[in-house]
C-alpha positions in Angstrom: 14.6 -13.9 16.2 11.4 -13.8 14.2 10.7 -10.7 12.1 8.0 -8.2 12.8 5.7 -6.4 10.4 4.3 -2.9 11.0 1.4 -1.7 9.0 1.1 2.1 9.2 -2.2 3.4 7.9 -4.1 6.7 7.6 -7.1 6.7 10.0 -8.6 9.7 8.2 -8.7 7.7 5.0 -10.5 4.9 6.9 -7.8 2.3 6.0 -8.0 0.5 9.4 -10.1 -2.3 7.9 -7.7 -2.8 5.0 -4.7 -2.8 7.4 -6.5 -5.4 9.7 -7.3 -7.6 6.7 -3.7 -7.5 5.5 -2.5 -8.3 9.1 -4.9 -11.3 9.2 -3.6 -12.6 5.9 0.0 -12.3 6.9 -0.5 -13.9 10.3 -2.4 -16.8 8.7 0.1 -17.4 5.9 3.3 -16.9 8.1 2.1 -18.1 11.5 5.3 -19.9 12.2 7.7 -17.4 10.6 6.5 -14.0 12.0 6.8 -12.7 15.6 3.8 -10.5 15.0 2.0 -7.8 12.9 1.2 -4.5 14.5 -1.2 -1.7 13.2 0.0 1.8 13.6 -2.2 4.9 12.9 -0.2 7.4 10.9 0.0 11.1 11.7 0.6 11.7 7.9 -2.5 11.9 5.8 -2.8 9.3 3.0 0.0 7.1 4.3 -0.1 3.4 4.0 3.2 1.6 4.5 4.2 -1.9 5.4 7.6 -2.5 7.0 9.4 -5.7 7.9 12.0 -5.3 10.6 12.2 -1.6 9.8 12.6 -2.0 6.0 9.7 -0.6 4.0 8.5 -3.3 1.7 5.4 -1.5 0.5 4.5 2.2 0.2 1.2 3.1 -1.4 2.6 6.4 -2.8 5.9 5.0 -4.0 4.3 1.8 -5.5 1.4 3.7 -7.2 -1.5 2.4 -5.2 -2.4 -0.7 -3.3 -0.9 -4.0 -4.3 -2.7 -7.3 -4.4 -2.4 -9.4 -1.3 -0.6 -12.2 -3.2 2.1 -9.7 -4.3 2.5 -8.6 -0.7 2.7 -12.2 0.6 5.4 -12.8 -2.0 7.4 -9.8 -0.8 7.2 -11.0 2.8 8.0 -14.6 1.8 11.1 -13.6 -0.3 12.6 -11.9 2.8 11.4 -14.2 5.6 11.4 -17.7 4.1 12.3 -17.8 0.4 11.6 -21.6 0.1 8.0 -21.4 1.3 5.4 -22.4 -1.2 2.5 -20.0 -1.2 0.2 -22.3 -3.1 -2.2 -20.4 -5.3 -0.5 -17.1 -4.5 2.5 -18.2 -6.4 0.7 -19.1 -9.6 0.6 -16.6 -12.4 -2.6 -15.9 -14.4 -1.2 -17.6 -17.5 -0.4 -20.7 -15.5 -3.9 -21.2 -14.3 -6.1 -23.8 -16.0 -8.1 -22.5 -18.9 -11.4 -24.2 -19.6 -12.0 -25.4 -23.1 -15.4 -24.1 -24.2 -15.5 -26.0 -27.5 -17.9 -28.9 -27.6 
């Protein structure tokens, strides 16, 4: 059975758009691997948590703020399909091509 992601967000903090963006990114990247992504308004102020099959893989308070989308994709990938290549989301800053400015 394919895993499900739940994004619980604080509507008072206006985080619906952020939650929807994350859902879109996860569904696009893991279209074959995920059953779905649901958005859930939280009754707790300031909450932003992402769970995969009931396991919390991201919590804004615990993790010290919002993480980059590439880090979140890596967390999902590591649990759902460890062999999947995420392309540019797997590259580290030091691995990216540096342009030589010398002439």
